[in-house]
N, C-alpha and C positions, 0 to 999 in steps of 0.2 A: 467207512460205514456207508451203506447204500441209503439213499433218501427214503423216507417213509412214503408209502402210498397215500393217496389223498381220498378222504371221505367227505362228501358234502351232506350236511344235515339241515333240512328245512324245519322251521318252527323250533329253532334250537335255543331260544331264550328262556324257556321255562318248561316245567312238566316233563313229559316223556322225552321230548326232543333234547332238553338240557341233559337229562340222564344219559341218553344215547351218545351225545357229543362227548361227555366226560368219560364214558366207558371206552369209546372207540379211540380216544386220544392216547390210550395206552399203546396202540399199535399204528395209528394213522395220524397224518397231518389233517386236522379237522377244519373244514371250511364251514363255519357256523352262520346260517342265514336266518334272519328274522327282521322284523320291523323296528324293534326297540334297541336303539344303540347302546344305552346304558347297561341293559341286561346282557347284551352280547359282549361288551367290554369287560364286565365282571366275570363272565364265563371264560373269556380268553385269559384273563389274569389268573384265574384259578388253575386252568389247564397248564399254562406256562409255569406257574409256581410248582406244579407237580412234575415238571420236566417235559411236558408235552408241547405240541405246536398247535396253535389255533389262529385262524384268520377270520375275524368277524366281518361279515358282509351285511350291511343294512339294505334290504330290498323288499319290495312288495311282490311276493311270488304270484299274485294274481294279475300283475301287469307284465305282459309279454316283453315289452321293450326294456323294462327294468331288469327282467331276468336275463335277457341277452347281454345287457351292459354289465351286469354283476358277474355272470358265470360264463360268458362267451369264450373267455381265454383259459378257463379252468380245465385241466385234464383230470377228470375224476375216475378213480378206480372203483369207488363205491358211491352210490347215491341213496340216501334215506329220505324218502318223501314222507315227512311226518306232520307238516303243518295241517291243522284242521280246526274247524269250529263246529259247534253243535248248538242249535236252538231247539229245545224240547218243549213243544207246545202242541195242543190239538190243532188239526188242520185249519179249523175255522178261526183260530187265533193267530195262525202263522201269516206274517205279512209277506208281501212280495220282496221287500228288502231282506227279511230273514232267509227266504228261499234262495235268493240270488247270492247272498253271502256264503251260504253253505255250498252251493254249486261252484261258486268261484274259487273258494279256498280248497275244498275237498276233492274237486275234480279238475277244474280248469288249471289250477296251479300245478297239479301233477303232470298234466300235459305240457305246460310251458317249460317246466324245469327239465323234464325227461327229454323233451325234443331238443333242447340245447346241448345236453351232456351225452346223450346216447350215440350220436354219430362218431364221437371220438372213441368211445368204448368199442364200437363195431370196427373202426379202423385199426385199433390196437389189438383186437380180438381178445379182449378181457374186460371184465367189469361185473359188478353185482348191483342190482337195483332192488331195494327193499322198500315196499310200500306198507305203511302202517295203516291198517284198516281197523276192524272191530268185529266182535261177534255179531254186531248189528248188520254186518255184511251178508249174513245168511239167516238171521232171526229178526222178525219184526217185533215191535212193541208199541203200545199206545204212546202218543205224543212224539213219535219218532218218524213221521212220514217223510220229512225232508232229509233228516240225518241218515235214516236207513236207506233212502233212495241213493244218496251219494256213496254209501259204503257198498251197496250192491253194485253200483256202477263201477266202483274202484276194483272190485273183484273181476268183473268182466274185462275191464281195461287191462288188468294185470295178467290174466290168463292168456288173453290174445297176444299181448306183448311178449310173454314168456315163449309162446310158440313161434313168434316171428324171429326172435333174436338168439335162441339157444344155439342155432347152427353157427352163429358168429362168435361163440365163446362168451356170450354175455348171459348171466343168470338173472332171473327175476323171482323174487320171493315176496310173499305177503304174510305179515304178522297180524294176527287177529286177537287182541287182548279182550278179556272180559272187563269187569269194572276195575278201574285204576284210581287210586286215591290222589287225584290231582286237583280237584275242584272244577274239572272241565265242564261238568253238567250241573254245577251248583255247589252247595255246601259239602264240606268233607266230614261233617259230624256223622257219627255212627258208621264210619267207613273203615273201622279197624280190620274188617275181614277182607278188604280188597287187596288186589295186587298193588305193589309200589312201582313207581317209575323205574327204579333200578332193576326190577324183575324183567320188565320189557326190554330194557337196555341189554341185560345179560342174554336174553333170547336172540336179540339182533346180533350180538357179538358171536354167539354160537353159530348162527347161520353163516356168517361171513368166514368163520374158521373152518368150515367143512371143506374137504378136498375139492379141487376144481372139477373132478369127475362126478361130483355129487350135486344134485339139485333138489333142495327141499323147497317145493313151491309154496306150500301153505302151512303155516304154523299157528295153531289155536292154543292160547294159554288162558287158564282160568285160575282163580284163587283155589287153594287146596280145600278150604272149608267154606261152605256157603254161609250167608248171614243167618243169624238165629231166627227161627220161625217165630213170628209174632201173632198173638191171637187178636 
């Protein structure tokens, strides 16, 4: 039996990242990256209990040296840049710490992780990078100045990277979910209409399963039914 290909998933300890890790474990050896050791170990036990393989790696993806130490020896066939934070406040209430946290996780970390794993993909002439963005990457909304700026930036980063590496056999895709019931931006109350983390995970799995001659660059997914209109 040939060894499974390797998929690195950042922000894998909860929410969308956790769902992606569990879904990809059906076909990949998952390298699950996050800062919370206990949650990663629980994820690894669940995956291994289902017959999959999971290596938990505790690392702060905003720290370039930590990323090199954790991932420098990993030969990734797939990279899912999922780690993200969102602080939803009016600009006048947004602190410098809030701003820097979003830029650091939502943009800098994508650069750090991709820069470590991409050279190996290019050398092997295969690989697929999936960046988890948001509909906020193309649509603004009140209280989203910082978060929306990072997601617009991620789209620019991703498209440029896609054009750079496609000739080397490496594909780059962006998944842009609408509202997902994870508690990411606050309470999950009244979120019955939203997408579930497993819905996003299934979309990522679909992208990775496309033939190597196919490149789906951007995938926007929304809930089938919008929230009920309130007076």
